[in-house]
C-alpha positions as CSV (number, residue, x, y, z in Angstrom):
1,M,-1.2,43.5,-53.9
2,N,-0.8,46.1,-51.3
3,P,2.3,45.3,-49.2
4,A,0.8,47.0,-46.2
5,A,-2.0,44.5,-46.0
6,S,-1.2,41.3,-44.2
7,L,-2.9,38.3,-42.7
8,T,-1.9,36.1,-39.8
9,L,-1.6,32.8,-41.7
10,H,0.0,29.6,-40.5
11,H,1.2,26.9,-42.9
12,R,1.1,23.3,-41.8
13,P,4.6,21.6,-41.9
14,M,5.1,19.9,-45.2
15,S,6.1,16.2,-45.1
16,Q,9.6,15.5,-46.2
17,Q,9.8,13.8,-49.5
18,K,12.0,10.8,-50.2
19,N,14.4,10.6,-53.2
20,N,12.9,8.0,-55.5
21,S,15.4,8.3,-58.2
22,G,17.2,5.2,-57.2
23,T,20.6,6.8,-56.8
24,Q,22.4,8.7,-54.0
25,S,24.5,11.7,-54.3
26,G,28.2,10.8,-54.1
27,S,27.6,7.0,-54.4
28,A,30.1,5.0,-56.3
29,T,29.3,3.3,-59.7
30,M,30.4,-0.2,-60.6
31,E,33.4,1.2,-62.5
32,D,34.6,3.1,-59.4
33,V,34.9,0.0,-57.3
34,T,38.3,-1.9,-57.4
35,P,37.9,-5.6,-56.8
36,P,40.0,-6.9,-53.8
37,P,43.2,-8.9,-54.7
38,E,43.0,-12.7,-54.7
39,P,44.5,-14.3,-51.6
40,M,48.1,-15.7,-52.1
41,E,48.9,-19.3,-51.3
42,V,51.8,-19.7,-48.8
43,V,54.1,-22.8,-49.2
44,R,56.3,-23.8,-46.3
45,S,59.3,-26.2,-46.2
46,D,59.3,-29.3,-43.9
47,E,61.9,-27.6,-41.5
48,E,59.7,-24.5,-41.1
49,E,56.7,-26.7,-40.5
50,N,58.5,-28.7,-37.8
51,S,59.9,-25.6,-36.1
52,S,56.4,-24.0,-36.0
53,Q,54.9,-27.1,-34.4
54,D,57.7,-27.2,-31.7
55,S,57.1,-23.5,-30.9
56,A,53.4,-24.0,-30.6
57,E,53.9,-26.9,-28.2
58,A,56.2,-24.9,-26.0
59,V,53.8,-22.1,-25.8
60,K,51.0,-24.5,-24.9
61,E,53.0,-26.1,-22.1
62,Q,53.7,-22.6,-20.6
63,V,50.0,-21.7,-20.7
64,E,48.8,-25.1,-19.3
65,E,51.3,-25.2,-16.4
66,P,51.4,-21.8,-14.6
67,S,53.4,-21.5,-11.4
68,L,51.7,-21.5,-7.9
69,G,52.6,-17.9,-7.3
70,Q,51.0,-16.8,-10.5
71,V,47.8,-18.7,-9.6
72,E,47.5,-17.0,-6.2
73,E,48.1,-13.5,-7.6
74,E,45.5,-14.1,-10.3
75,E,42.9,-15.3,-7.8
76,E,43.5,-12.3,-5.5
77,A,43.2,-9.9,-8.4
78,A,39.9,-11.6,-9.5
79,R,38.5,-11.2,-5.9
80,E,39.4,-7.5,-5.8
81,D,37.9,-6.9,-9.3
82,A,34.7,-8.7,-8.2
83,Q,34.4,-6.7,-5.0
84,M,35.0,-3.4,-6.9
85,E,32.3,-4.4,-9.5
86,E,29.8,-5.1,-6.7
87,D,30.5,-1.7,-5.1
88,V,30.1,0.1,-8.4
89,L,26.9,-1.7,-9.2
90,A,25.4,-1.0,-5.8
91,A,26.2,2.7,-6.2
92,I,24.7,2.8,-9.7
93,G,21.6,1.0,-8.5
94,E,20.9,3.6,-5.8
95,G,21.3,6.4,-8.3
96,D,19.1,4.7,-10.8
97,D,16.4,4.1,-8.2
98,Q,16.4,7.8,-7.4
99,E,16.4,8.9,-11.0
100,E,13.6,6.5,-11.9
101,A,11.5,7.9,-9.0
102,E,12.2,11.5,-10.2
103,D,11.4,10.5,-13.8
104,A,8.2,8.9,-12.8
105,E,7.1,12.1,-11.0
106,I,8.0,14.2,-14.0
107,S,6.2,11.9,-16.4
108,A,3.1,11.9,-14.3
109,E,3.1,15.7,-14.2
110,E,3.7,15.9,-18.0
111,M,0.9,13.5,-18.7
112,A,-1.5,15.4,-16.5
113,G,-0.5,18.6,-18.2
114,D,-1.0,17.1,-21.6
115,D,-4.4,15.8,-20.7
116,D,-5.5,19.2,-19.6
117,S,-4.1,21.0,-22.6
118,H,-5.6,18.5,-25.2
119,E,-9.0,18.0,-23.5
120,P,-11.5,19.8,-25.8
121,S,-14.1,21.9,-24.2
122,E,-17.8,21.4,-24.8
123,E,-17.8,24.5,-27.0
124,E,-14.9,23.1,-29.1
125,I,-16.6,19.8,-29.5
126,K,-19.8,21.6,-30.7
127,L,-17.8,23.7,-33.1
128,E,-16.0,20.7,-34.5
129,K,-19.2,18.9,-35.1
130,T,-20.8,21.9,-36.7
131,Y,-17.8,22.4,-39.1
132,R,-17.8,18.7,-40.1
133,S,-21.5,18.8,-40.8
134,L,-21.1,21.8,-43.1
135,V,-18.2,20.1,-45.0
136,E,-19.9,16.8,-45.3
137,G,-23.2,18.4,-46.2
138,L,-21.7,20.4,-49.0
139,R,-19.9,17.4,-50.4
140,A,-23.0,15.3,-50.3
141,F,-25.0,18.0,-52.1
142,C,-22.5,18.3,-54.8
143,Q,-22.3,14.5,-55.3
144,K,-26.1,14.2,-55.4
145,N,-26.4,16.9,-58.1
146,N,-23.4,15.8,-60.1
147,F,-21.2,18.8,-59.5
148,K,-17.5,18.6,-58.7
149,R,-16.7,22.3,-58.7
150,A,-18.0,25.5,-57.1
151,V,-17.6,29.3,-57.4
152,I,-17.8,31.8,-54.6
153,G,-18.0,35.6,-54.5
154,L,-15.0,36.6,-52.3
155,S,-15.1,39.9,-50.5
156,G,-12.4,39.5,-47.9
157,G,-15.0,39.3,-45.1
158,I,-15.6,36.5,-42.7
159,D,-18.7,35.0,-44.4
160,S,-17.1,34.4,-47.8
161,S,-13.8,33.4,-46.1
162,L,-15.4,30.7,-44.0
163,T,-17.5,29.5,-47.0
164,L,-14.3,29.3,-49.0
165,K,-12.6,27.1,-46.4
166,I,-15.6,24.8,-46.1
167,A,-15.7,24.5,-49.9
168,V,-12.0,23.7,-50.2
169,D,-12.2,21.1,-47.4
170,A,-15.3,19.5,-49.1
171,L,-14.2,19.7,-52.8
172,G,-10.5,20.4,-52.8
173,G,-8.8,23.7,-53.7
174,D,-8.4,22.9,-57.4
175,N,-12.2,22.6,-57.7
176,V,-13.1,25.9,-56.0
177,T,-12.9,29.4,-57.7
178,G,-13.3,32.7,-55.9
179,L,-14.5,35.7,-57.9
180,I,-13.2,38.9,-56.5
181,M,-15.5,41.6,-57.8
182,P,-14.7,45.0,-56.1
183,E,-16.1,48.4,-56.9
184,L,-12.9,50.5,-57.4
185,G,-13.1,53.6,-55.3
186,V,-15.6,52.0,-52.8
187,T,-14.1,48.6,-51.9
188,R,-11.2,48.9,-49.5
189,Q,-7.9,47.7,-50.9
190,E,-7.3,45.8,-47.7
191,N,-10.4,43.6,-48.4
192,I,-9.2,42.9,-52.0
193,D,-5.8,41.9,-50.7
194,H,-7.2,39.7,-48.0
195,A,-9.4,37.9,-50.5
196,K,-6.5,37.2,-52.8
197,M,-4.2,36.1,-50.0
198,L,-6.8,33.8,-48.4
199,A,-7.5,32.1,-51.8
200,E,-3.8,31.5,-52.3
201,F,-3.4,30.2,-48.8
202,F,-6.2,27.7,-49.2
203,G,-5.0,26.7,-52.6
204,A,-8.1,27.9,-54.4
205,R,-8.2,29.6,-57.8
206,Y,-9.3,33.2,-57.9
207,L,-10.3,35.7,-60.7
208,Y,-10.3,39.4,-60.3
209,Q,-13.0,41.5,-62.1
210,P,-14.1,45.0,-61.0
211,I,-17.7,45.9,-61.5
212,N,-17.4,49.6,-62.2
213,T,-18.0,49.4,-66.0
214,F,-21.0,47.1,-65.6
215,V,-22.6,49.3,-63.0
216,G,-21.9,52.4,-64.9
217,D,-23.8,51.2,-67.9
218,F,-27.0,51.4,-65.9
219,G,-26.6,55.1,-66.1
220,L,-27.6,54.9,-69.7
221,A,-31.2,53.9,-68.7
222,P,-33.9,56.5,-69.5
223,W,-34.4,57.0,-65.8
224,K,-32.1,58.1,-63.0
225,P,-31.6,55.2,-60.6
226,S,-32.2,56.0,-56.9
227,R,-29.4,55.4,-54.4
228,L,-31.1,52.2,-53.2
229,A,-31.5,51.0,-56.8
230,T,-27.9,51.6,-57.5
231,M,-26.7,49.8,-54.4
232,N,-28.8,46.8,-55.2
233,T,-27.6,46.9,-58.8
234,K,-24.1,46.4,-57.6
235,A,-25.1,43.2,-55.8
236,R,-27.1,41.9,-58.8
237,V,-24.1,42.6,-61.2
238,R,-22.0,40.4,-59.0
239,A,-24.7,37.7,-59.1
240,V,-24.8,37.9,-62.9
241,L,-21.0,37.5,-63.1
242,L,-21.1,34.5,-60.7
243,Y,-23.8,32.7,-62.8
244,S,-22.1,33.6,-66.1
245,F,-19.0,31.8,-64.8
246,A,-21.0,29.0,-63.3
247,N,-22.8,28.3,-66.6
248,T,-19.6,28.5,-68.5
249,E,-17.6,26.2,-66.2
250,H,-20.4,24.0,-65.0
251,T,-20.0,24.9,-61.3
252,L,-22.3,25.5,-58.4
253,V,-22.8,29.0,-57.0
254,L,-22.2,28.9,-53.3
255,G,-24.1,31.5,-51.2
256,T,-22.4,33.2,-48.3
257,S,-25.3,34.6,-46.4
258,N,-25.6,33.8,-42.7
259,K,-28.8,33.1,-40.7
260,S,-28.9,36.6,-39.1
261,E,-28.8,38.2,-42.6
262,L,-31.5,35.8,-43.9
263,L,-33.9,36.3,-41.0
264,L,-33.5,40.1,-41.1
265,G,-33.7,40.2,-44.9
266,Y,-30.3,42.0,-45.0
267,G,-29.4,41.2,-48.6
268,T,-30.4,41.9,-52.2
269,K,-33.1,39.9,-53.8
270,Y,-31.5,38.2,-56.9
271,G,-28.2,39.7,-55.8
272,D,-26.1,38.3,-52.9
273,L,-29.2,36.2,-51.9
274,A,-29.0,34.3,-55.3
275,S,-27.2,31.0,-55.0
276,D,-27.6,27.2,-55.5
277,I,-27.0,26.5,-51.8
278,E,-26.5,28.6,-48.7
279,V,-23.5,27.0,-47.1
280,I,-23.5,28.9,-43.8
281,G,-27.2,29.9,-43.8
282,A,-28.0,27.8,-40.6
283,L,-25.5,29.8,-38.5
284,L,-26.2,33.2,-36.8
285,K,-23.5,35.8,-37.3
286,T,-22.1,35.4,-33.8
287,E,-21.8,31.7,-34.5
288,I,-19.9,32.5,-37.7
289,F,-17.5,34.6,-35.6
290,A,-16.9,31.6,-33.2
291,L,-16.5,29.1,-36.0
292,G,-14.2,31.3,-38.1
293,E,-11.9,31.7,-35.1
294,Y,-12.1,27.9,-34.3
295,V,-11.0,26.8,-37.8
296,G,-8.2,29.3,-37.8
297,L,-9.3,32.2,-40.0
298,P,-6.9,35.1,-39.5
299,P,-8.0,37.5,-36.7
300,E,-7.8,40.4,-39.2
301,I,-10.8,38.8,-40.9
302,V,-12.6,37.5,-37.9
303,K,-12.6,40.9,-36.1
304,K,-13.2,43.0,-39.2
305,A,-16.4,45.2,-39.1
306,P,-19.0,43.4,-41.4
307,S,-19.9,45.4,-44.5
308,A,-21.5,44.7,-47.9
309,E,-19.5,47.7,-49.2
310,L,-22.3,48.9,-51.4
311,S,-21.3,52.4,-50.5
312,A,-18.2,54.0,-49.1
313,G,-17.9,53.6,-45.3
314,Q,-21.0,51.4,-45.0
315,T,-21.2,48.8,-42.2
316,D,-23.9,46.3,-41.5
317,E,-24.4,47.3,-37.9
318,A,-24.8,51.0,-38.6
319,E,-27.5,50.2,-41.2
320,M,-29.4,47.9,-38.9
321,G,-29.2,50.0,-35.8
322,A,-27.7,47.3,-33.5
323,N,-24.6,45.1,-33.4
324,Y,-24.9,41.4,-34.2
325,Y,-24.4,40.3,-30.6
326,E,-27.6,42.2,-29.7
327,L,-29.5,41.2,-32.8
328,D,-28.7,37.5,-32.3
329,K,-30.1,37.5,-28.8
330,V,-33.5,38.1,-30.3
331,L,-33.0,36.1,-33.5
332,S,-32.1,33.0,-31.5
333,K,-35.5,33.2,-29.9
334,I,-37.5,34.6,-32.8
335,E,-39.6,31.4,-33.2
336,L,-40.9,32.0,-29.6
337,G,-42.6,35.2,-30.7
338,K,-42.3,38.8,-29.7
339,D,-43.9,38.6,-26.3
340,A,-41.7,35.6,-25.3
341,C,-38.6,37.5,-26.2
342,V,-39.6,40.4,-24.0
343,A,-40.4,38.0,-21.2
344,H,-36.9,36.7,-21.4
345,G,-35.7,40.2,-20.5
346,L,-34.7,41.5,-23.9
347,P,-35.1,45.2,-24.5
348,I,-38.5,46.1,-26.0
349,A,-37.0,48.5,-28.6
350,L,-34.5,45.9,-29.8
351,V,-37.3,43.2,-30.0
352,Q,-39.5,45.6,-32.0
353,L,-36.6,46.5,-34.4
354,V,-35.8,42.8,-35.1
355,F,-39.4,41.7,-35.6
356,R,-40.2,44.7,-37.9
357,R,-37.3,43.9,-40.2
358,Y,-38.1,40.2,-40.1
359,E,-41.7,40.7,-41.1
360,E,-41.0,43.2,-43.8
361,N,-38.5,41.0,-45.5
362,L,-40.1,37.6,-45.4
363,H,-40.6,37.8,-49.2
364,K,-36.9,37.6,-49.7
365,N,-36.7,34.1,-48.4
366,T,-39.6,32.7,-50.4
367,M,-40.3,32.0,-54.1
368,P,-42.5,34.6,-55.8
369,P,-46.2,33.8,-55.2
370,I,-48.2,32.2,-58.0
371,I,-51.7,33.5,-58.7
372,E,-54.1,30.6,-58.7
373,V,-56.6,30.3,-61.5
């Protein structure tokens, strides 16, 4: 793993474990404890007994019959002590009242501050509800279809990272495997390292398998694949590896495509669009950014430029001609139609770009048509 690559990860504090062995370090055993000596019986003579009784009676008489002067002195001392005690208590009471008033003011301020700092915003409430729905939805789908485990293609990007976290929270880290399938020489080492570190942090299993050899074998075909064909082949090789693992280990293949990509058709048919369930397919890319930040994904991943890395230096936004914040403004209203989007003040060129891609790629989101007979 490249030591230069790092993620801002935060572990939750571990609960302290108690020692259940039944012994304590340094404790004494039964052999170490010496029993106490038995008490000795004291026998006195008659003379000693009489002398002791006389002495006791003499002391009793002295205590029971104090002199008049001693009584007056004791009473005076008692009055002085009582007065001193009253003065001290009064002084303490005044101080306590003042301290209690100050403490009350401080407590009120602290409580007000705590309420402000812990009061979730409407956006946070919405994000929390969304995240819980995704976790519970995936868990329910797996239970319904009798699957306990899942596999994900991990790229080190935000989509697969968020899908990984959802899967771990839904199924447990031991039941989730991430396949890291880079193309050596094209995939950035930083992305490989991020994928590994994130899997380790979430407690998920990961396997590393470069795709170079598999992709290279397509060069043996009796035709020369085009650039587009080669790029799509890379995505399809990864899908083949995912399903090979899934068939072997009886796991579900979790898709990592978001709603923006699905609507625009930005994906490879039978490649990265192949899955048993699209975990984050109901969220636009900008919603993925917000949810990823909310659940604590490292900023290095959240702010990373999205890329399928099917060629060196490729980025999603450069290929599509606009960034996701612009695209999602149209995609969020795409059901209203092209004219309505323009009426909402969206740039005509942007609206035309989005609708053209949407219409051209509808076939990617549907099953192949069947010719009726």
